[in-house]
N, C-alpha and C positions, 0 to 999 in steps of 0.2 A: 508430417503433421508432425512439431516434437510433444511429447506431453509436460515440457517443462515451462510451454503456452497454452493455459487451457484454453481451446478457441470461443468460452461461453462467458470470458472474459473483458471489459475494458482495458486498456494502458496509456500511461503516461509518455511521454520523454522521457520523466526522469526518476522511469522503472517502479511508478506504483501501479500496483491494480487496483478498477472497484469491482465489486459485484453486486447489480441494481437488484435485491431482493424485495418490494416494490418498497413497503415505506420509508427504508432506508439503505441507505450504499454503504457495501463493507469493503475498504483501505486498507493494502497490505503493501510488503514488496514482493519483486517479478523473485524469481530461482534466478534471473541473471544478478539480477543484484546482489540477492544476499550471495551467489558465489563468486563477487566479485569481492565484497566487505571481506570475508572470510568467517573466521566464526562471529557472529553476535553476541557480547556481554555485556549487553545493557541498553531499556528501548524506554526512550521519556515522551511520553504520550500527554497529550490536553485530556482534562475530565469534563465528563459529563457537563454541559452546556454549557461547553468554549467553540466559539462561532470561529468559522476558519474559513479563508476567501481562498479560490480558484490561484493553486503560481505559489503561491505562502509557502512560506515554513510550517511546518507545523508542529512539528513532533522534531526528534533525532535517535538517530543509531549509529548506538558503538560498537565498533569490534575491535578485535588484536588487532585490526591495521590500521583504525583510521574510525572517525568521527564523522556519519552525514549525515544531512538535515532531510527528514521528510517533507513530500509538499503537498502540497493539495490539490487532486485531480478534478475539483469539484466545491465550491461553495455550499454553508451550513453550518448544522449546529451539532456539533460530536453528542450523539447520546450514549453511548460503552463506548469505551476503552478497555483492551482485552486485559485486566487484571492479571491476568496466567501469566503475561511473559513479562511482571514486578520479579516473580520466582524464579521463570525459569525462561531464558532469552532465546536462549537455544535452542528454544521452538518456532525462530524464523527461519534458521537456518535448516531445523528436520520438516517441518511442512510450508513453506512461504502461504499455500496458499487455503493453507486449511484453518491448520490450530495457530498457526502463526501468523496471524490478520491479525492487524493494530486496535483501526477504532473504527465504529461506525457510524455514518453524518447522517440527520436526514436533508435532503437536497432542499438548498433556497432556489435552485431554479434545475431542473431535470434540464432541460435540454443540455442544458455542461454535457453531458452524459455521450452525447453527439458528435461532441467536438476531442471525444478521444479516443485513441489509435484500437484499431481490431487486434485482430492477431496473425493475420499474415501483416500485419502493417508495423507491427512491435517488432516479429522476428526479422522483417526488411530493415528496421532501425538498428536490431542487434547483429543480426549475422547470423542471426544461432539458425 
């Protein structure tokens, strides 16, 4: 079992992770994604109050290699964005499952979480 894919999280095939914190679901990009991106230099995230739809782009991550869209794993309303990434986008590389989180959303339909990959499914997808 790889520590690069925590088993308590759920994953998308677009390399986002989700952590169900009860009232909100925290979203970020996986270790695999940040590794593929290279050094993250800028993160564009929605403001609190913004609605996001499952499977739709809600922000961008810019790295020294490319710009990649962030896709919402579930639908809901943004209640918090990681303001720390405005000044320290490198946190996405240093701690993708911790200080490098992106947004917290209030889910519109918690059942959407069930459609996400578990850690084993995500490892199979990435070959890690």
